[in-house]
N, C-alpha and C positions, 0 to 999 in steps of 0.2 A: 760757392755751393759743391755737393759731392754727388757724383756719379758712380756707382760701383766703387767707392772707396778714392777716386780720383778729384781733386779741382777742377771747376769748369767756370768760365765764364761764359756768356750766350753770344760774342763777336768778339774777333781777335785778328790782329793782320796775320796774314798767310806766310809760312815760310819761304825760303828762297829768295832769287833774285826777280822775279817777274813780281807786281804789284798784285795783290790778292787779298780776298777778306772772308776769313772763316765764320760759318755761323751754324748753330745747333738748326737743323731743319725738324721745326716742331712740327709740322704737317705728320710726321713720321709716328711721333712720343704718342701713346706708350709703348706702342709693339715693337719698336726698334728705333736706336739712338744711332743718327747718322749726322754726319758734318759734311756739309757744303761748300763748296769754294765759288766764290764770285769773282771772277776776273775783269768786268766793265761795269760802266755805271749803269748801263741798260739792265744787267741782271740785277743788281742791287735793286733797282726800281721795282724789277718784276717780284723779287723776294720779298719786299715790303709789301707790293698791291694784293699779291696773291698769299700773303700769310706763311711765308715762311718763317718768317720772323713776325710776332705782333707783341704788343704791351709797349706801353709809352715810352718808356725809356730804353727798351731794346730798339723799338723803332728809331729813336734819337739816335743813339751809340751806332747803328747800322748806317744812318744816313751820312754819319759824320764820317764814318769810314768810306761810302761812296763818295763824298766829296772829295777825298784824297785820291780816287780812282779818277774822278772828273780832272782834278790839278794834272793828273800824269796825262789824261787824253787830250785836255784842251792845248798843253805846250804854249800857252801864255798868251791865247785867244780869250780875251775878258767876257766878249760876248756870247761865246759858245759856252763858257763856265757858268756865266748867269742860265743861261737855258736850261743847262742839264742841272742846274740848281732849281731852276722851276719845276722843271720834269720830276725831281725827287719830293717834293714840296707837294704835288699833285697827286702823289698816289694814295694818300690817305688824308681825307680832308680836316677829320675832328681831331686828331692827337697834336696836342702844342708842341712837345716837343721836337717832333721833326721839323717844323718852320725853326725853333729854337737852333737847334744842331747845325742847320744850312746855314742858316744867318751868323750864326758865330765862326762857322769855317769860311764862310765868304771875305769876311772882316779878316781872318787872320791871314788868309791867302792872299789876298789884294794887298796886306801892306807890308811890300816890299816889291823887290824885282822879280821879272817872271822865273827867271832860273832856281828860286828857291821854292815856288809854288808847290812842290811836291813833298821839300821836307818838312817844310811848314804845316802842310795840310795831316801829312802822318802824325807830326807831333802832338797836335789839336786833336784829332782822331782819339790817340789815345789817352789826351788829357780828359775827353769827353766822357767817355768811358769810364776811366779810373776815378773821375768824380762822380757819376751816377751812383758807380758799386760805393764809394764812400758816404755818399749823402743818404744811400739807403741803409748801411750799417749803423747810422747816426739816427735814423727812423726807429729803427730796432730798442737802440739803447733809450729812446725817450719814451718810446712805447712800453718798455719793459716796467716800471714801477707802475703802471695802470694796471698791468695784468697782474702783477702782484699783488697790489690792493684787493683786486676781486678775489684771488685765489686766498687770501688770507680771511676774507670772511664766509668761504664754502667750509661746510662742516666736513669733519673727518677727512680731510686733504683730498676732495672731492675736485677733479679736473675742473677748471673754467673751460666754457663751452663757447667756443670762437664760429660765429656763422660767417662764410666767404660767399663772394659772388664773381664769377668769370675767374680768370688768373691775373693776380698782381703780386706773382712770387718771384724767384729771380729769372725765369724764363720771361717776364715780363721786363726785364730791365740789365743791367749787366752783371748784376749779382745782388743777390740777397732778396730784393724785391721790394716793395713797398709795404703794402696790406700784409704780407707774411712776415717780413722782418722781426718785428715784436715778438710773433708768435715764434720765431726760430729762437730768437733771443731768451725768450722764458723756458724754450724747451732745453737749450743747454746750459739755462742758470739752475735747472731741477725743478722748474714750476709746473706741476701737472696740470696738461692742456691738451683740450680735444677738439677737433676742427668739424663744423660740418662744413662737406663739400656742396654748395649746390653746382649741379651737372652743367648750365650754363648754356642751354641751348641759343642759337642754332650750331654751334661748332663743337659746342662740349669741351670748353678748355678746361671747367673746374672738374671733370669727370676723367679727362686726358691728363691734364698737363698738372693741376692743381694737386690731384692725388697722387701722381706719379714723383712730383717734387717732396711732398710729406712723406711718401714710402720711401725714398732715399733717404731723407733725413730721419727717419723714424719717429715721426710725431701721429699720433693717434688720431685717425681721423675716420669717418664716415661720409658716405657719399649719398647725395638726397636728392629727388626732384627739384625742380627751379620752384615750386609751386608748394613744397612742403613746409619754407620758411614762416609763416605766418603761423602754421600751427605750431611749428617748434617752439616759438616766442608764446603762443597762448598757454603753452603749458609748461612754460618756467624752465626749457631746456636749452636755451639760450641767454647767454651773461654779457654779450658784445657783438655787436658786427662791425667785422674790417671791412673795408673796401680800398680798391684802388681809384683812379681816376686818369681819363686821358687829356681832361682840359679842365680847368677851374676858372671862374672869374676871381677879378680882385675883390669880389662882394662875398664870396665864399659857394658859389653855385657851381654843382659838381656835374661834367658829363663823366659819364660811366657806361659801363656796358647793359646794354638792354635790359631792362629787370630790376635795375638798381634802385630806379625810383620807388617802385612797388616795395622792395624789401625796407626802403628807408619809413616809407608809411605804415609798415606792418610794426616797426620798431618803436614808432612815436607811438602808435596805440597802445601798444605793449610796456611801456615805460624801458625800453632795452637801450642801451646807450649805442649809437651810430657814429662811428669815425671813420675817417676818411685818412688816408696816407698818402702821401705826395713828395716828392724833392719839389723845390723852387722852380726847376726848368717845366714841370707841367701848369704852372699859373700862365692865363692869358693876361695880361696886366694892362691890356685895353678892351677887355669885355666887363660891362656892369650886369647886365641881364642875360643870364645862362639859357634859360628856356628861350627866348626870343633872340639871342644873335648867335649862339654857338651851331657852327653848321653840324647836322646830323647825316652822316653817311648813311647811303642807301647801298646795299649790296644787293648780289645775284639772289635770285628767287629759289636756283637750285641749291643754295644753302640752307633751305627751309627744306626742300623737298627730298633730298637725299642726306643718308646718313652714314658714314664710314665706321667699319668694325672689322675687326679679327673674327676670321671663320675658320677653324680647323689652324693649319700654319700659314694662311692668306689674311690678306687684309682685303676687304671687299666693300662695294657700297651698294647701298637700296634702297628703293624708292619707298616713300612712307607717307606720302600725299596723293589723295585722289585725283587721277589722271586728268589732266586739262584743267584743273583749278587755278586759279590765281595764287601767287604766293609773295607776298610783302617782306621784304628784310631788314628793318631800320636797326643798324648796329648799335646805336647808344641812343641813352635818355638822358634828361637832367633830373637831379635831386636838386630843390631849393635849399639855399641856407640854412630857413628855418628849421629844416628835419635834419641837419648834422649836427651831431654833438659837439664835435671837433675836428679841426685838421691836425693832423701828424706831423711835421716837415722836419727837414735835416737841423732847423733851429730850435726846435722844440714844438709843443701843442698851443694852438689857440683855437680862438672860438672862430669859427664861419663866419664872418663878418667882415667889412673892409674896415674896422677898427682892430678886431682882432690880428687878421694878416698884416699890415701896416704895424702892430707892436713889435711884429718878429724880422718884419722887412721894410724898416723905416725910409732906407735908400727908394723904396719903389712906390713912397705914399705920394697921392695924388694931389 
């Protein structure tokens, strides 16, 4: 995607002789655009845990490059390699792409002599990132006809109003994004579209990241508080809800940023289609019951009690909660499959059900 007219992906190998990974530091957006270089597995783990990078696909791609650095650091010691792999997996417990990428890298690295570890790991990291971007591009292709159909039914060329939650854009993947890919495809195809952007507390990924992305792409959008979605739907101001997911069961239950479940309930009550976009790397093929089995990450309460923003020319943080009050910070919730209209994947759109998912991924049938 474009930043000031230049194409970027979210993670890539650093130039030069020394192994390194470069990322867009998402903590600094939208107030400054900074590229951070990571030179060790420890730095990659910190970047994932502390959300220098975030989003299912981006975490997976970054972890893939982290395993390249691990292969360089371990110098043929398999036990050490597996320990570093476990450290990476432990950084974010909910996202499926993270474990998927690390396990894929372990298989690639160990499939040959130790002297070839680094070369195989770098090649696999680049393949993971490229595959993630391509799958998201295909998600855009499959979602575009749905937006076209809605647009054709709108009077007088009115835009299709899409509600998003959190950031499932290109910053959350290697490129294109999941939930935003159909939006970008529609915009580039000349289909009029407008996006309602949930601010997405507590870290404001919608207000800070999704809005920044859409502005760079020239997509009309409006930022709203998280709790405005139900009101917008009641008054016919939302044609479609599109979200991403950090882990989806093989039966169609969806774990995504906290607050997604409430959007799905409001959509169901108001007859608004609720679609979830994901590459197949986000499926958890072992879990049936999302509510009971998906681990929900709990992050520090300071993310709730402290808000950062731009004041004048300086980025600053302010306390917004009564001093001494406890804060709970559940990072994700689970939307049951019965509330999901459909899943948009790189292979097409299917029902959020075991049969629907198996129809697109028969090789994973149980």
